C-alpha positions as CSV (number, residue, x, y, z in Angstrom):
1,M,14.8,-17.4,36.8
2,N,12.4,-19.2,34.4
3,T,13.7,-18.9,30.9
4,R,11.2,-21.2,29.3
5,K,9.1,-19.7,26.6
6,R,5.5,-19.6,27.8
7,I,3.0,-20.6,25.1
8,V,-0.8,-20.6,25.3
9,I,-2.7,-22.5,22.6
10,I,-6.5,-21.8,22.4
11,G,-8.2,-24.6,20.5
12,A,-5.3,-27.0,21.0
13,T,-7.0,-30.0,19.5
14,S,-7.3,-28.4,16.1
15,A,-5.0,-30.0,13.5
16,I,-3.0,-26.9,12.8
17,A,-2.6,-26.0,16.5
18,E,-1.4,-29.6,17.3
19,Q,1.2,-29.4,14.6
20,C,2.3,-25.9,15.9
21,A,2.6,-27.3,19.4
22,R,4.9,-30.2,18.2
23,L,7.2,-27.7,16.4
24,W,7.4,-25.4,19.4
25,A,8.1,-28.4,21.7
26,A,10.8,-29.6,19.4
27,E,12.6,-26.2,19.4
28,N,13.4,-25.8,23.1
29,P,12.0,-26.8,26.4
30,A,8.9,-24.6,27.0
31,E,5.9,-24.1,29.2
32,M,2.8,-24.9,27.2
33,I,-0.8,-24.4,28.2
34,L,-3.3,-26.2,26.0
35,V,-6.8,-24.9,26.1
36,G,-9.8,-26.8,24.8
37,R,-13.5,-27.3,25.2
38,N,-13.1,-31.0,26.0
39,R,-10.5,-31.8,28.7
40,Q,-10.2,-35.5,27.7
41,K,-9.4,-34.6,24.0
42,T,-7.0,-31.9,25.1
43,E,-5.3,-34.2,27.5
44,L,-4.7,-36.7,24.6
45,V,-2.8,-34.0,22.8
46,A,-0.9,-33.1,25.9
47,C,0.1,-36.7,26.5
48,D,1.5,-37.0,23.0
49,L,3.5,-33.9,23.5
50,R,4.9,-35.1,26.8
51,V,6.3,-38.1,25.1
52,R,7.8,-36.1,22.2
53,A,9.2,-33.4,24.5
54,P,9.7,-34.6,28.1
55,D,11.5,-31.4,29.1
56,T,8.5,-29.3,28.1
57,V,6.0,-28.5,30.9
58,I,2.6,-29.1,29.4
59,R,-0.8,-28.4,31.1
60,S,-4.2,-29.0,29.6
61,V,-7.1,-26.7,30.5
62,E,-10.9,-27.0,29.8
63,T,-12.9,-23.8,29.6
64,D,-16.1,-22.4,28.1
65,F,-15.2,-20.8,24.8
66,H,-18.4,-18.6,24.8
67,N,-18.4,-17.2,28.3
68,P,-16.6,-13.8,28.7
69,E,-16.0,-14.3,32.4
70,T,-14.3,-17.6,32.1
71,I,-12.2,-16.4,29.1
72,Q,-11.1,-13.4,31.1
73,A,-10.3,-15.5,34.2
74,L,-8.2,-17.8,32.0
75,A,-6.1,-14.9,30.7
76,D,-5.8,-13.4,34.2
77,D,-4.7,-16.6,35.9
78,T,-2.3,-17.5,33.1
79,S,-0.7,-14.1,33.2
80,K,-0.3,-14.0,37.0
81,A,2.3,-16.8,36.6
82,G,4.4,-14.6,34.4
83,P,4.4,-12.9,31.0
84,V,3.1,-15.0,28.1
85,D,5.4,-15.2,25.1
86,V,3.0,-16.6,22.5
87,V,-0.7,-16.9,22.3
88,L,-2.1,-18.9,19.4
89,I,-5.9,-18.7,18.9
90,A,-6.7,-21.6,16.6
91,H,-10.2,-22.8,17.2
92,G,-13.1,-22.8,14.8
93,S,-15.6,-25.0,13.0
94,L,-17.0,-25.1,9.4
95,P,-20.7,-24.8,9.7
96,D,-23.3,-26.1,7.3
97,Q,-24.5,-23.0,5.4
98,P,-28.0,-24.2,4.6
99,Q,-28.5,-25.1,8.2
100,C,-27.4,-21.7,9.3
101,Q,-29.9,-20.2,6.8
102,N,-32.8,-22.2,8.3
103,D,-31.8,-22.4,12.0
104,L,-30.9,-19.1,13.7
105,R,-29.4,-21.1,16.7
106,A,-27.0,-22.8,14.3
107,C,-26.2,-19.4,12.7
108,R,-25.5,-17.8,16.0
109,E,-23.3,-20.8,17.1
110,A,-21.3,-20.5,13.9
111,L,-20.8,-16.7,14.4
112,D,-19.9,-17.1,18.0
113,T,-17.4,-20.0,17.5
114,N,-15.6,-18.5,14.5
115,G,-15.8,-14.8,15.2
116,I,-16.8,-13.6,18.6
117,S,-15.0,-16.3,20.7
118,P,-11.5,-15.8,19.0
119,V,-11.9,-12.0,19.5
120,L,-12.8,-12.4,23.2
121,F,-9.7,-14.6,23.8
122,A,-7.5,-12.1,21.9
123,E,-8.8,-9.1,23.8
124,A,-8.4,-10.9,27.2
125,F,-4.8,-11.7,26.6
126,A,-3.9,-8.5,24.7
127,G,-4.2,-6.3,27.8
128,H,-1.8,-8.5,29.8
129,M,0.7,-8.6,26.9
130,Q,0.5,-4.9,26.4
131,Q,1.2,-4.4,30.1
132,A,4.2,-6.7,29.9
133,D,5.2,-5.0,26.6
134,R,6.2,-8.4,25.0
135,G,4.9,-11.4,23.2
136,T,3.2,-12.6,20.0
137,L,-0.5,-12.9,19.6
138,A,-1.5,-15.0,16.6
139,L,-5.1,-15.5,15.3
140,I,-6.0,-18.0,12.7
141,G,-8.4,-16.4,10.3
142,S,-9.4,-17.5,6.8
143,V,-9.4,-16.4,3.2
144,A,-13.1,-17.0,3.4
145,G,-13.4,-13.8,5.3
146,D,-12.1,-11.8,2.3
147,R,-15.5,-11.8,0.5
148,G,-19.0,-13.1,0.9
149,R,-20.0,-16.2,-1.1
150,K,-23.3,-17.9,-1.0
151,S,-21.7,-21.3,-0.2
152,N,-20.3,-20.1,3.1
153,Y,-21.1,-16.5,3.9
154,V,-22.0,-17.1,7.6
155,Y,-18.6,-18.7,8.2
156,G,-16.9,-16.0,6.0
157,S,-18.6,-13.2,7.8
158,A,-17.3,-14.5,11.2
159,K,-13.8,-14.7,9.7
160,G,-14.2,-11.3,8.3
161,L,-14.8,-10.0,11.8
162,V,-11.5,-11.6,12.9
163,T,-9.7,-9.9,10.1
164,R,-11.0,-6.5,11.0
165,Y,-10.4,-7.0,14.7
166,A,-6.8,-8.1,14.1
167,Q,-6.2,-5.0,12.0
168,G,-7.5,-2.8,14.8
169,L,-5.4,-4.6,17.4
170,Q,-2.3,-4.3,15.3
171,H,-3.0,-0.5,15.1
172,R,-3.5,-0.3,18.9
173,L,-0.3,-2.2,19.7
174,A,1.9,-0.6,17.1
175,G,5.0,0.8,18.8
176,T,4.8,-1.7,21.7
177,G,6.7,-4.9,22.2
178,V,3.6,-6.9,21.3
179,K,3.3,-8.4,17.8
180,V,-0.2,-9.3,16.4
181,V,-0.2,-11.8,13.6
182,L,-3.3,-12.8,11.5
183,V,-2.8,-16.1,9.8
184,K,-5.0,-16.7,6.8
185,P,-4.4,-20.1,5.4
186,G,-6.3,-21.3,2.4
187,P,-8.1,-24.7,2.4
188,T,-6.1,-27.0,4.7
189,D,-6.3,-30.7,5.1
190,T,-8.0,-31.1,8.5
191,P,-11.0,-33.0,9.8
192,M,-13.0,-29.8,9.3
193,T,-12.4,-30.0,5.5
194,A,-12.6,-33.8,5.0
195,H,-15.6,-33.4,2.7
196,L,-13.6,-31.1,0.5
197,K,-10.8,-33.6,0.3
198,Q,-13.4,-36.3,-0.8
199,Q,-14.5,-34.0,-3.5
200,G,-11.0,-33.8,-4.9
201,A,-10.0,-30.3,-3.6
202,Q,-6.3,-29.5,-3.4
203,L,-5.6,-28.8,0.3
204,A,-2.5,-27.6,2.1
205,S,-1.2,-29.9,4.8
206,A,-1.6,-28.9,8.4
207,E,2.1,-29.4,8.9
208,S,3.0,-26.9,6.2
209,V,0.7,-24.3,7.6
210,A,2.0,-24.9,11.1
211,N,5.6,-24.5,9.9
212,S,4.7,-21.2,8.4
213,I,3.2,-20.0,11.7
214,V,6.0,-21.2,13.9
215,K,9.0,-20.5,11.6
216,G,7.5,-17.4,9.9
């Protein structure tokens, strides 16, 4: 009988996701599926984890983050191998607000990447987890979704969608064995916020945020 915890990380190359993976791998031998948009970059994260945790089974997967069919297929195929214990949905990007205002394609890309795509991944896995009546589904949102600000309202609106979705999913799965967690870190020191760090902003470390997710 396979007693390894099965963990799926969507957006595994993000700084917070990578730190979470390291913490989970250090806990106990696990089976970890790292999902990214670029197989080569995702495999680099996988290789690092294999060195750190040789007893953990790690697989890297490339998929289209905007295609509902491929997202559903990933969830279906992953769940066929057995119940998933943890799904972490961690991908996103910080768009240029003026560009979004002047380029509707950029605006749509920002909304898709930060709002629609995380919701589709969550919905695809939620059905399987509900059927198994177990597991934790965690979505990384943002405090930017709490209110609209002219400096980042396109990004904030996408994260606001994730917040409302997570609340509804929590309501749907209340009373089941599935736990839905919305993680809303403040500004965090990642490549996405490098410009804020250069401006002197106080940022939380990716390690501390990851520790709160994994240990919390």
